[in-house]
C-alpha positions in Angstrom: 62.4 110.9 151.0 63.9 113.7 153.1 61.7 116.0 155.2 62.0 119.7 154.8 64.0 119.9 158.0 66.4 117.2 156.9 66.9 118.9 153.6 67.6 122.2 155.3 70.1 120.5 157.6 71.9 118.9 154.7 71.9 122.2 152.8 73.3 124.0 155.9 76.1 121.4 156.2 76.9 121.7 152.5 77.1 125.5 152.8 79.3 125.3 155.9 81.6 122.8 154.1 81.8 124.9 151.0 82.5 128.0 153.1 85.3 126.2 154.9 86.8 125.1 151.6 86.7 128.6 150.3 88.3 130.0 153.4 91.0 127.4 153.4 90.1 125.8 156.7 89.0 122.5 155.3 91.1 119.7 153.8 91.0 120.2 150.0 92.8 119.0 147.0 96.1 120.6 146.5 98.7 119.9 143.8 97.8 117.1 141.4 101.1 115.3 142.2 100.5 114.9 145.9 98.2 111.9 145.8 99.5 108.4 145.9 96.5 106.5 144.4 92.8 106.2 144.3 92.3 105.0 147.9 94.6 107.7 149.2 92.7 110.4 147.4 89.4 109.1 148.7 90.6 109.0 152.3 92.3 112.4 152.1 89.7 114.3 150.1 86.3 112.6 149.5 85.8 111.0 152.9 85.5 114.4 154.7 82.0 114.8 153.2 81.1 111.3 152.0 81.8 109.5 155.3 80.2 112.1 157.6 76.8 112.4 156.1 77.3 115.8 154.4 77.4 114.1 151.0 75.8 110.8 150.1 77.5 107.5 150.8 79.5 106.6 147.7 81.4 103.5 148.6 79.9 100.1 147.9 77.5 101.5 145.3 79.5 100.3 142.3 79.2 103.6 140.5 80.4 103.6 136.9 83.9 105.0 136.7 82.9 107.4 133.9 80.1 108.8 136.2 82.6 109.3 139.1 85.0 111.1 136.8 82.3 113.4 135.4 81.0 114.3 138.9 84.6 115.0 140.2 85.5 117.2 137.2 82.2 119.0 136.9 80.8 119.0 140.4 77.1 118.4 141.2 74.9 120.3 143.6 77.0 121.0 146.7 79.9 118.8 145.3 82.6 121.1 144.1 84.4 120.5 140.8 88.1 119.5 141.0 90.4 120.8 138.3 93.2 118.7 136.7 95.7 120.9 138.6 94.1 119.6 141.9 93.5 115.9 141.0 95.2 114.9 137.8 93.6 112.5 135.2 95.7 109.5 136.3 94.7 109.8 139.9 91.1 110.6 139.0 91.1 107.4 136.9 92.4 105.4 139.9 89.9 107.1 142.2 87.0 106.2 139.8 88.2 102.6 139.6 88.4 102.4 143.4 84.9 103.8 143.8 83.5 101.4 141.2 85.0 98.4 142.9 84.6 99.1 146.6 82.3 97.0 148.7 80.1 98.5 151.3 82.1 99.3 154.4 
């Protein structure tokens, strides 16, 4: 369980990250055709929050692919939604499979 202070720190980090995305100073998804595969997309987009403690650790959790796809498309709390023009369905499917099959790193 997070303390009030920890929750506030996470909220502040999420707000800073979201502000940076909106201002264009943070790596963000671009054209849907610029991603190689699921691991490339994870390393270039997801890891900025999910490997730095801003967002929860998502590798090694064997999250269902359908769940990953729903969260990426619709967003959740501080997690922004990514449109098909940013991450296309093929790459999203590969990303979801990668996330479902990764072992804890």
